[in-house]
N, C-alpha and C positions, 0 to 999 in steps of 0.2 A: 864508854862514857858518851854522853850527849855530844853531838858534833859542835865545834866552836861556832860562835856567831861573828859575823862581820857586819858592823853597823853601816848603814847607807852613808854615802859621801856627805861631808859637811855642807857642800854647796847645794845638794838636793834638799836637805833638811832646812838649810838657811832660807831658801826661797819660800818654802812652805811656812816657816815660822814668821817671816816678814808678812806674808799674806794673812796669816791667822792673827797677828798683832794688829793688822789693819781692819779686823772684823770679819774676815772670811771664815765662816764656820766650816765650810767644806775642806779648807786647807788643814784645819786642826783635825778634822775627821780622818783625813789622809795620814796625818802623823800618827794618830791612834792606830789605824790599820797597819801602818808600817812597823810599829814597835810593840803592839800589844802582846804578841806571842812570846817575844823575847823577855819582856818585863814580867809576864806571868811565870815563865820558867825560872827566871832569876829569883823571884819572890818565893817560888815553890822550893827551890834549893835551900833558901835561908830559913823559911818558916816551917818547913817539913809538913805543910798542910795545904791541900788544894783549896779549902774554904778560906783560909787566911790569905792565900795567894790571890784569890779572886778579889777579896777585900782590898788588898794592897794595890792590885791593878787598878781598881776603880778610884781609890783614894789618891793614887799617884797621878793619874791623868786629870782628876778634878783639881788637885793642887797645882799641877803644871798649867792648867788652863787659867786658873784664878791668878797665878803669878806670872803669866806669860809676858805681861807688859814690863816686868822687871828683868826679863832675860835679855842681856845685852850682847850675847854672842861671843863672850870671852872664851867659851869652850864649846864643844859640839853640843847640839841640842840633846843628842842621845846620852852623852855623858852627864849632862844636867838632869835628865830624866832618870837615869840610873841612880844618881845620888838621892833623888827624892824617893825612889822605890826602895833603896837600901834602908834609908832612915825609917820609912813606914814599916818595913819588914822587921827591923830591930825593935821598933815600938811595940809590934805585936808580941815579940818574944818577951819584952819587959813586962807586959801585962799578964803573962802566964804565971800564975802562982807556983805551978809545979815545975817550971823551967828555971833551973839555976843559972840564970843569965849573968854573964860577966861583962862589965862595961868595956867598950872598945878603947876607953882611955886608960885601962889598967896597964901598968908597966909590964913589959915582957923581958925576962932574962935573956941575954944573948949568948951566954956561954954554951958552946955546942956540946960540951961534955955532959950537960944536964939533959940533953935530948935522948930519949930512948931510941936505940938503933938496932934492936934485936930483930933484924929482918931475915926471914928464912930464904933459902934458895928455892926458886920456883922453876917450872919447866913448861914453857909454851902453853899458857892457858887457852889461847885461841884454838889450839888443836883439840882441846877437851870440851870447850863450850862454844855455843853459837854466839854470833855477835849480839843478838838480843839478850841472851843470858849474861854475857859479859857486861853489857851496858847496864843491866839491872843490878848486878853485883856492885859495879863501880859507883852507880848513882846512889845505892843504899849506903855505901861506905862514905861518900861525900856528905850525905845527909846526916851521918852519925858524927861528923866533926863538931866540935864545940863552936858556938856562934862566932867568936872572935877570929877563929881560923877559917871557918866555912865561908864567911863573907869575903875574905881576902882571896881564898882559893877560887871561889866561883868567879869573881871579877877578873882575876889574873889568868887562870888556867882554863876556864870554861868560856868566859866572855872574851878572853884574849885582849883585855885592856892593858895598857902599858902600866909599868910600876908607878909612874908619875900620875896617871889618870886614877889609878886605884887609890893612891895616897890622897889625892884631892877629894875623891868621892867619900872616903871614910874619915877625912880630916886627920890623917896620920902622917908621920914623917916617912920619907922613902925608906929609911933604915928600918923603921917599925914594920912596914909592909914586907920588906925582904925577910925579916926575922920570922914574922907570922906565916909567910908563905913557905919558908923552909920547914917550920914546925908542922904546918898543915900537910905538906907532902910526906913528911916522915910518919905522921900519925896515920895518914891514908895507907901508906905502904904496910905499916904494922897491922892495921885493921884488915887489909886484904890478905896478908900473910895468915892471920888467924882464921879467916873465912876459908881459905884454900886448905889449910891444915885440917880444919874440922871436916872437910870433904874428903880427907884422906889422900890428897894429891901431893905430888912432889914437883912443884912448878918453878920455872925459871923467872926471875924478876921481870915483871911486865911493865912497870912504870919506868 
Protein backbone atom coordinates (compact mmCIF):
# COMPACT_ATOMS: atom_id res chain seq x y z
CA UNK A 1 0.00 0.00 0.00
CA UNK A 2 1.11 3.56 -0.51
CA UNK A 3 3.46 4.72 2.19
CA UNK A 4 1.94 6.84 4.97
CA UNK A 5 2.24 10.60 4.82
CA UNK A 6 3.65 12.76 7.58
CA UNK A 7 2.44 16.34 7.30
CA UNK A 8 5.03 19.09 7.78
CA UNK A 9 5.19 20.63 11.24
CA UNK A 10 2.49 23.06 12.23
CA UNK A 11 5.11 25.78 12.91
CA UNK A 12 6.55 25.61 9.39
CA UNK A 13 3.10 25.85 7.82
CA UNK A 14 1.94 28.52 10.27
CA UNK A 15 4.75 30.87 9.24
CA UNK A 16 3.93 30.44 5.55
CA UNK A 17 0.19 30.87 6.18
CA UNK A 18 0.83 34.12 8.05
CA UNK A 19 2.95 35.41 5.19
CA UNK A 20 0.34 34.35 2.61
CA UNK A 21 -2.41 36.05 4.62
CA UNK A 22 -0.28 39.18 4.48
CA UNK A 23 -0.28 39.10 0.69
CA UNK A 24 2.87 37.09 0.01
CA UNK A 25 1.96 35.05 -3.08
CA UNK A 26 5.27 33.17 -2.96
CA UNK A 27 4.41 31.85 0.50
CA UNK A 28 1.14 30.38 -0.76
CA UNK A 29 2.97 28.91 -3.75
CA UNK A 30 5.27 27.16 -1.29
CA UNK A 31 2.26 25.77 0.59
CA UNK A 32 0.93 24.41 -2.70
CA UNK A 33 4.31 22.84 -3.53
CA UNK A 34 4.51 21.30 -0.06
CA UNK A 35 1.08 19.67 -0.14
CA UNK A 36 -0.08 19.22 -3.75
CA UNK A 37 1.11 15.62 -4.19
CA UNK A 38 -0.48 14.52 -0.92
CA UNK A 39 -3.78 16.22 -1.75
CA UNK A 40 -3.82 14.68 -5.23
CA UNK A 41 -3.23 11.21 -3.79
CA UNK A 42 -5.96 11.70 -1.21
CA UNK A 43 -8.42 12.85 -3.88
CA UNK A 44 -7.42 9.97 -6.16
CA UNK A 45 -8.14 7.42 -3.46
CA UNK A 46 -11.60 8.89 -2.81
CA UNK A 47 -12.74 9.73 -6.35
CA UNK A 48 -11.12 6.74 -8.10
CA UNK A 49 -10.26 9.06 -10.99
CA UNK A 50 -7.08 10.88 -12.00
CA UNK A 51 -9.13 13.50 -13.85
CA UNK A 52 -11.40 14.16 -10.88
CA UNK A 53 -8.40 14.20 -8.55
CA UNK A 54 -6.78 16.91 -10.70
CA UNK A 55 -9.99 18.94 -10.51
CA UNK A 56 -10.19 18.45 -6.75
CA UNK A 57 -6.55 19.51 -6.39
CA UNK A 58 -7.12 22.77 -8.25
CA UNK A 59 -10.47 23.51 -6.62
CA UNK A 60 -9.12 22.79 -3.14
CA UNK A 61 -6.20 25.19 -3.44
CA UNK A 62 -8.36 27.85 -5.09
CA UNK A 63 -10.86 27.56 -2.24
CA UNK A 64 -8.09 27.56 0.35
CA UNK A 65 -6.59 30.70 -1.19
CA UNK A 66 -9.93 32.52 -1.36
CA UNK A 67 -10.75 31.64 2.25
CA UNK A 68 -7.25 31.99 3.67
CA UNK A 69 -8.19 35.15 5.51
CA UNK A 70 -10.73 33.18 7.52
CA UNK A 71 -8.22 30.54 8.61
CA UNK A 72 -7.50 31.33 12.25
CA UNK A 73 -5.03 28.58 13.03
CA UNK A 74 -7.31 26.58 15.32
CA UNK A 75 -6.06 23.44 13.56
CA UNK A 76 -3.09 22.61 11.36
CA UNK A 77 -3.24 24.19 7.92
CA UNK A 78 -2.79 20.72 6.43
CA UNK A 79 -5.80 19.40 8.35
CA UNK A 80 -7.89 22.36 7.16
CA UNK A 81 -6.73 21.78 3.57
CA UNK A 82 -7.52 18.06 3.78
CA UNK A 83 -11.05 18.85 4.94
CA UNK A 84 -11.55 21.08 1.89
CA UNK A 85 -10.16 18.36 -0.41
CA UNK A 86 -12.34 15.64 1.13
CA UNK A 87 -15.45 17.79 0.73
CA UNK A 88 -14.55 18.54 -2.89
CA UNK A 89 -13.92 14.84 -3.55
CA UNK A 90 -17.24 13.82 -2.06
CA UNK A 91 -18.99 16.49 -4.13
CA UNK A 92 -17.47 14.87 -7.22
CA UNK A 93 -18.94 11.54 -6.17
CA UNK A 94 -22.37 13.06 -5.54
CA UNK A 95 -22.43 14.43 -9.08
CA UNK A 96 -21.86 11.04 -10.64
CA UNK A 97 -25.22 9.64 -11.65
CA UNK A 98 -23.78 6.15 -11.90
CA UNK A 99 -22.21 6.25 -8.43
CA UNK A 100 -24.56 5.05 -5.72
CA UNK A 101 -23.23 7.53 -3.22
CA UNK A 102 -24.21 7.22 0.42
CA UNK A 103 -24.19 10.33 2.56
CA UNK A 104 -21.55 10.53 5.25
CA UNK A 105 -24.36 11.52 7.60
CA UNK A 106 -26.09 8.17 7.17
CA UNK A 107 -26.32 6.28 10.50
CA UNK A 108 -24.10 3.25 10.83
CA UNK A 109 -25.05 0.19 12.85
CA UNK A 110 -22.48 -0.63 15.49
CA UNK A 111 -23.33 -4.25 16.29
CA UNK A 112 -20.20 -6.19 15.48
CA UNK A 113 -22.14 -9.36 14.77
CA UNK A 114 -23.60 -7.67 11.68
CA UNK A 115 -20.15 -7.28 10.14
CA UNK A 116 -19.09 -9.96 7.71
CA UNK A 117 -15.97 -11.66 9.06
CA UNK A 118 -15.37 -14.53 6.66
CA UNK A 119 -11.65 -13.98 6.40
CA UNK A 120 -9.58 -16.77 4.86
CA UNK A 121 -6.18 -17.87 6.13
CA UNK A 122 -3.41 -16.40 4.00
CA UNK A 123 0.29 -17.27 3.84
CA UNK A 124 2.97 -14.56 3.39
CA UNK A 125 1.84 -12.68 0.27
CA UNK A 126 5.13 -10.77 0.27
CA UNK A 127 6.89 -14.04 -0.62
CA UNK A 128 4.69 -14.50 -3.69
CA UNK A 129 4.37 -10.89 -4.92
CA UNK A 130 6.75 -8.00 -5.43
CA UNK A 131 6.25 -4.87 -3.37
CA UNK A 132 4.96 -3.11 -6.49
CA UNK A 133 2.41 -5.89 -7.14
CA UNK A 134 1.27 -5.89 -3.52
CA UNK A 135 0.92 -2.11 -3.52
CA UNK A 136 -1.22 -2.28 -6.65
CA UNK A 137 -3.43 -5.02 -5.22
CA UNK A 138 -3.91 -3.17 -1.93
CA UNK A 139 -4.54 0.20 -3.60
CA UNK A 140 -7.17 -1.38 -5.87
CA UNK A 141 -8.84 -2.92 -2.83
CA UNK A 142 -8.93 0.44 -1.03
CA UNK A 143 -10.40 2.08 -4.13
CA UNK A 144 -13.13 -0.55 -4.11
CA UNK A 145 -14.38 0.45 -0.66
CA UNK A 146 -17.66 2.39 -0.56
CA UNK A 147 -17.12 6.16 -0.18
CA UNK A 148 -18.26 6.40 3.46
CA UNK A 149 -15.65 3.84 4.49
CA UNK A 150 -12.96 4.77 1.98
CA UNK A 151 -12.75 8.37 3.20
CA UNK A 152 -12.28 7.28 6.82
CA UNK A 153 -9.74 4.59 5.91
CA UNK A 154 -7.68 6.90 3.72
CA UNK A 155 -7.52 9.66 6.33
CA UNK A 156 -6.81 7.37 9.29
CA UNK A 157 -4.72 4.49 7.92
CA UNK A 158 -3.04 6.03 4.88
CA UNK A 159 -2.66 9.68 5.86
CA UNK A 160 -2.23 8.61 9.51
CA UNK A 161 -4.36 11.43 10.87
CA UNK A 162 -5.65 10.93 14.39
CA UNK A 163 -9.17 9.69 15.12
CA UNK A 164 -10.02 13.19 16.36
CA UNK A 165 -8.63 14.90 13.24
CA UNK A 166 -10.48 12.46 11.00
CA UNK A 167 -13.71 13.10 12.89
CA UNK A 168 -13.25 16.87 12.56
CA UNK A 169 -12.50 16.70 8.84
CA UNK A 170 -15.54 14.53 8.08
CA UNK A 171 -17.79 16.23 10.65
CA UNK A 172 -18.42 12.91 12.38
CA UNK A 173 -18.32 11.79 15.98
CA UNK A 174 -15.26 9.92 17.21
CA UNK A 175 -17.47 6.85 17.74
CA UNK A 176 -18.70 7.00 14.13
CA UNK A 177 -15.13 7.23 12.83
CA UNK A 178 -14.09 4.20 14.90
CA UNK A 179 -17.07 2.18 13.66
CA UNK A 180 -16.53 3.07 10.00
CA UNK A 181 -12.82 2.42 10.29
CA UNK A 182 -13.50 -1.04 11.71
CA UNK A 183 -15.89 -1.82 8.89
CA UNK A 184 -13.48 -0.45 6.29
CA UNK A 185 -10.68 -2.67 7.58
CA UNK A 186 -12.91 -5.74 7.65
CA UNK A 187 -14.23 -5.03 4.14
CA UNK A 188 -10.66 -4.58 2.94
CA UNK A 189 -9.58 -7.90 4.45
CA UNK A 190 -12.54 -9.62 2.80
CA UNK A 191 -11.76 -8.05 -0.59
CA UNK A 192 -8.10 -9.05 -0.35
CA UNK A 193 -9.06 -12.57 0.69
CA UNK A 194 -11.22 -12.92 -2.41
CA UNK A 195 -8.45 -11.55 -4.64
CA UNK A 196 -5.86 -13.97 -3.30
CA UNK A 197 -8.33 -16.87 -3.43
CA UNK A 198 -8.99 -16.14 -7.11
CA UNK A 199 -5.25 -16.28 -7.68
CA UNK A 200 -5.23 -19.77 -6.17
CA UNK A 201 -3.06 -18.80 -3.21
CA UNK A 202 -3.19 -20.05 0.36
CA UNK A 203 -1.97 -16.93 2.14
CA UNK A 204 -1.51 -15.91 5.75
CA UNK A 205 -3.32 -12.76 6.98
CA UNK A 206 -1.33 -9.79 5.74
CA UNK A 207 -3.26 -6.98 7.42
